[in-house]
N, C-alpha and C positions, 0 to 999 in steps of 0.2 A: 140584730147585727151592728157593729159598733160602725162610728162613722171611718174609722181607719178602714176596717174590712171592708166598707162600700167604697171609698175610695182606692183600694189593692183591687176588687172587682173592676172597677171604669178601667182601671190601669190593663186589668187584662183582656175587657172587652177590646179596647184599644191595641194590644199586641200581643194578643192569640200566642204569635210565634215568641216572642220576647220574655213574655212571662213565664221562667219554666216553672214556678212553685210559687206561692202562698203560705206564708207560715204566723200564726197567731200566735203569741206566746205572752202570756200576762199583758195583755190589755195593748201591747206593743206587735205590730206586722209590720211584715218584712216580706217585700218582693223580690224572690229571685231572678235573677235577669241575665239573659241571654250576652255574652261582655262584646259581641260582636252589635249588640245594638245597644249599649247605654247611654251612647251621647243620643242616641232620637227619644230614647225613654226620658231623659232627664231633660229634655231642654222640653217635653211635652210636660213633664210634672213644674216646670216653671211657667208654661206659656196659657197653658187651660184655667179657662175661665173659673173653673169650680176645686180646683188645686189649688194654684200660684204656690207653690213651696219658692219661696226664695231667698231661702236661708241656708248653706250646710252647716249644722250645726256638729256635725263630728262625720269623722274620716279615718277609717279602723285598719290595719291590717289581719289578719286572723291565720294562724298556724293549726292545721287539723291532724297535723302529723300525728298517728302512720296513714292515716285516709288520702285515699285520691280520688279525686282534685286536693293538693295537700293544701294551697293558699287561695284568699280568698279574701277583698273586701270589701268593704262595710261604709255606706254615706248615708249619715240620717239629714233627709230633709226636712226641714221647719217653713212651715208659712206664717208669719208677720199678718198677714190681712185677716187670716182665717181660722188661727191659734189651732191647726194640726200637725202633726210628725206623720213622718212614713221612713222605714230604711230600704234602702236597697241593696244587694247585695250582689257581687259577681265573683264567679268562681276564677282562678288566675289557669292559663293553661295545665295540660294535663305534664305528668312527669313523663 
């Protein structure tokens, strides 16, 4: 298990209702998070001792047309002191 996947599993343990999916692709790990819990999950990522994600290294919008939900926002978080990365993805409202 990669360190990124271990971080994702820790997040899912702390937020079982908020983390809807964990996607691992080519060494990157994405947590699909319920949009109503984004602030709480992101604050935990910043403040938790074993995570300490203190840099938003990328923010992007994604258009999945013609799929529904069509739009998502991707947040790539990086921990300077621990040198690890994780992506949070939140889907926008359904059309």
